[in-house]
C-alpha positions in Angstrom: 0.0 0.0 0.0 1.3 3.4 -0.9 1.4 6.0 2.0 -1.3 8.6 1.9 -2.3 11.4 4.2 -5.0 10.2 6.5 -5.4 13.4 8.6 -3.9 16.7 9.4 -2.7 17.0 13.0 -1.1 20.4 13.2 -0.3 23.3 10.9 2.3 26.0 11.5 4.0 28.4 9.1 5.1 26.3 6.2 4.9 22.9 8.0 2.1 20.4 8.2 2.1 17.5 10.6 0.1 14.5 9.3 -1.0 11.1 10.2 -0.3 8.8 7.3 -2.0 5.6 6.3 1.1 3.8 7.5 0.3 4.8 11.0 3.3 7.2 11.1 3.2 10.8 12.1 5.3 12.8 9.7 5.9 16.5 9.1 6.1 18.0 5.7 8.1 21.2 5.4 6.9 23.3 2.5 9.6 26.0 2.8 11.8 24.2 0.2 8.8 24.2 -2.2 8.3 27.9 -1.6 12.0 28.8 -2.2 12.3 26.6 -5.3 9.2 28.1 -6.9 9.4 30.5 -9.8 8.3 34.1 -8.8 4.8 33.9 -10.4 4.1 30.3 -9.5 0.8 29.7 -7.7 2.9 27.9 -5.0 4.4 31.3 -4.0 0.9 32.3 -2.8 1.4 29.9 0.1 3.9 32.3 1.7 0.8 34.0 3.0 0.5 32.3 6.4 -3.2 32.8 6.6 -3.7 31.1 3.3 -1.2 28.4 4.2 -3.3 27.5 7.3 -6.2 26.7 5.0 -4.5 23.4 4.0 -6.9 20.4 3.6 -6.7 16.7 3.0 -8.9 14.4 0.9 -7.5 11.3 2.6 -4.9 11.0 0.0 -2.8 14.2 -0.2 -2.6 17.8 0.9 -4.3 20.6 -1.0 -5.4 24.2 -1.0 -8.8 25.2 -2.7 -9.0 27.4 -5.7 -5.3 28.4 -6.1 -5.2 27.3 -9.7 -7.4 28.0 -12.7 -8.4 25.1 -15.0 -9.4 25.8 -18.6 -12.1 23.5 -19.7 -12.5 22.1 -23.2 -14.9 24.9 -24.1 -12.4 27.5 -23.0 -14.2 28.4 -19.8 -12.1 29.0 -16.7 -12.8 27.2 -13.4 -11.1 27.4 -10.0 -9.0 24.3 -9.2 -7.1 23.1 -6.1 -3.4 23.2 -5.8 -2.3 19.8 -4.6 1.0 17.8 -4.2 1.9 14.3 -5.2 1.5 12.2 -1.9 4.5 10.0 -2.8 6.7 13.1 -3.0 5.3 14.6 0.2 6.0 11.3 2.0 9.6 11.1 0.6 10.3 14.7 1.6 8.7 14.5 5.0 10.4 13.6 8.3 9.2 11.2 10.9 8.0 12.8 14.1 8.4 11.1 17.4 5.0 10.2 18.9 
């Protein structure tokens, strides 16, 4: 079974502590994502700590509502979530002592 985010336990500036489906508590530090992002990337919007705190999980990964715009087949624009690959999050997270 691939590790997935089961629930969010704590959020602080640029770090999210999660319970994973493996039973582990791991912390994901988003600061590297923010510093690696290009200046006009939607990811840079997460530097706003109030926005960062709005992180959610769908039982698979972490995401923020409506930070992207999806263009549909008919050319219409729709808000879309900004999410991260759960495998990458797991690999880049650190185990937290219970």
